[in-house]
C-alpha positions as CSV (number, residue, x, y, z in Angstrom):
1,M,-40.1,209.3,-12.8
2,S,-38.9,207.3,-15.8
3,D,-41.2,206.1,-18.3
4,V,-38.7,203.5,-19.3
5,L,-39.9,200.2,-17.5
6,S,-37.6,198.5,-14.8
7,Q,-36.8,194.9,-14.0
8,E,-39.7,195.0,-11.7
9,E,-41.9,196.5,-13.8
10,L,-41.1,194.1,-16.4
11,D,-42.0,191.3,-14.3
12,A,-45.2,192.4,-13.1
13,L,-46.2,193.2,-16.9
14,F,-45.4,189.6,-17.6
15,A,-47.8,188.4,-14.7
16,A,-50.5,190.7,-15.9
17,M,-50.1,189.1,-19.7
18,G,-50.8,185.9,-17.9
19,R,-47.1,184.4,-18.6
20,R,-45.5,182.1,-16.4
21,S,-42.7,183.8,-14.6
22,P,-39.0,183.4,-16.0
23,S,-36.7,181.3,-14.9
24,T,-34.3,182.5,-12.5
25,A,-31.7,179.3,-13.3
26,P,-28.9,180.5,-15.6
27,A,-29.1,180.9,-19.1
28,P,-26.6,180.9,-21.7
29,V,-25.7,184.8,-22.9
30,V,-26.9,184.2,-26.3
31,A,-25.1,187.8,-27.6
32,S,-23.7,190.1,-25.5
33,P,-24.7,193.8,-26.1
34,G,-21.2,195.2,-26.0
35,E,-17.8,196.1,-24.6
36,G,-18.5,197.6,-21.0
37,Q,-22.5,197.2,-20.9
38,P,-24.4,194.8,-18.8
39,A,-26.1,192.2,-20.1
40,L,-29.7,191.3,-19.4
41,A,-30.2,189.1,-16.3
42,A,-31.0,185.9,-18.6
43,G,-32.6,184.2,-15.3
44,R,-35.4,186.8,-15.4
45,L,-35.7,187.5,-18.9
46,T,-35.5,184.6,-21.6
47,A,-35.8,183.9,-24.7
48,H,-39.0,181.4,-24.2
49,V,-41.2,184.2,-23.9
50,P,-42.6,185.6,-26.4
51,L,-43.2,189.4,-26.7
52,E,-44.4,192.0,-29.3
53,A,-42.4,195.2,-29.7
54,L,-43.8,198.6,-31.2
55,A,-41.6,201.4,-32.2
56,E,-43.7,204.6,-33.5
57,L,-42.5,207.1,-35.8
58,G,-44.7,209.4,-35.1
59,R,-48.5,210.2,-35.4
60,A,-50.8,212.7,-37.3
61,R,-54.6,214.3,-36.9
62,L,-56.5,214.0,-40.3
63,S,-59.8,214.6,-41.1
64,L,-61.6,212.0,-42.8
65,Q,-61.3,214.0,-46.1
66,D,-57.4,214.6,-45.8
67,I,-57.4,210.8,-45.9
68,A,-60.1,209.9,-48.7
69,A,-57.9,212.1,-50.5
70,W,-54.9,210.1,-50.4
71,R,-53.1,208.8,-53.4
72,P,-49.9,207.5,-54.6
73,G,-47.2,210.2,-53.4
74,V,-49.4,212.0,-51.1
75,Q,-46.9,212.6,-47.5
76,V,-48.3,212.6,-44.5
77,L,-46.5,214.9,-42.5
78,L,-46.0,213.3,-38.7
79,D,-45.5,215.4,-35.6
80,R,-42.1,214.1,-34.4
81,P,-38.5,215.6,-36.0
82,L,-36.2,213.3,-38.3
83,A,-33.8,213.4,-34.9
84,T,-36.2,212.5,-32.3
85,R,-35.7,208.9,-30.2
86,L,-38.9,206.3,-30.6
87,N,-40.2,204.8,-28.1
88,L,-39.7,201.2,-28.0
89,T,-43.0,199.8,-26.3
90,V,-43.8,196.4,-24.9
91,G,-47.0,195.6,-23.6
92,G,-48.2,199.5,-23.8
93,Q,-45.3,200.4,-21.9
94,V,-41.9,202.0,-22.9
95,V,-38.5,200.0,-23.0
96,A,-36.3,201.3,-24.4
97,R,-35.5,204.5,-26.8
98,G,-33.8,204.4,-30.4
99,Q,-32.8,205.7,-33.6
100,A,-34.4,204.8,-36.7
101,V,-32.1,202.9,-39.2
102,A,-32.5,201.1,-42.4
103,V,-31.4,197.0,-42.3
104,D,-31.1,195.8,-45.4
105,E,-34.5,195.6,-46.6
106,H,-36.0,196.3,-43.0
107,Y,-36.9,199.4,-41.0
108,G,-35.0,198.7,-37.6
109,V,-34.1,200.8,-34.3
110,T,-30.4,201.2,-32.7
111,I,-31.3,201.5,-29.2
112,E,-29.8,203.9,-27.1
113,L,-31.7,204.1,-23.9
114,G,-32.9,200.6,-22.7
115,P,-34.3,199.3,-19.1
116,R,-31.4,200.2,-17.6
117,A,-30.6,203.5,-18.3
């Protein structure tokens, strides 16, 4: 069983969020994902449905004493190695995986495994 959502599971997620079902009418493609890769079904996922995506770098289990001792320059070791793919989640469900990257002055994620992978 994959923990990456299928199109049907994404549709169910929209319904559970109380959103209208996205239109099944074709919509123009704004940007193609790349040569030889399938584009998202524009009729099912539209730009009109606002979603929040979360990319988690890792977690740390700390005591209150550890946290109280934080000062500028203290490093917190997370549980994931640098080369590990990050999970990109929507509504608490993993929808893609990728690598953390720097994009100008921001963090970003280069998608390596998406909903259809």
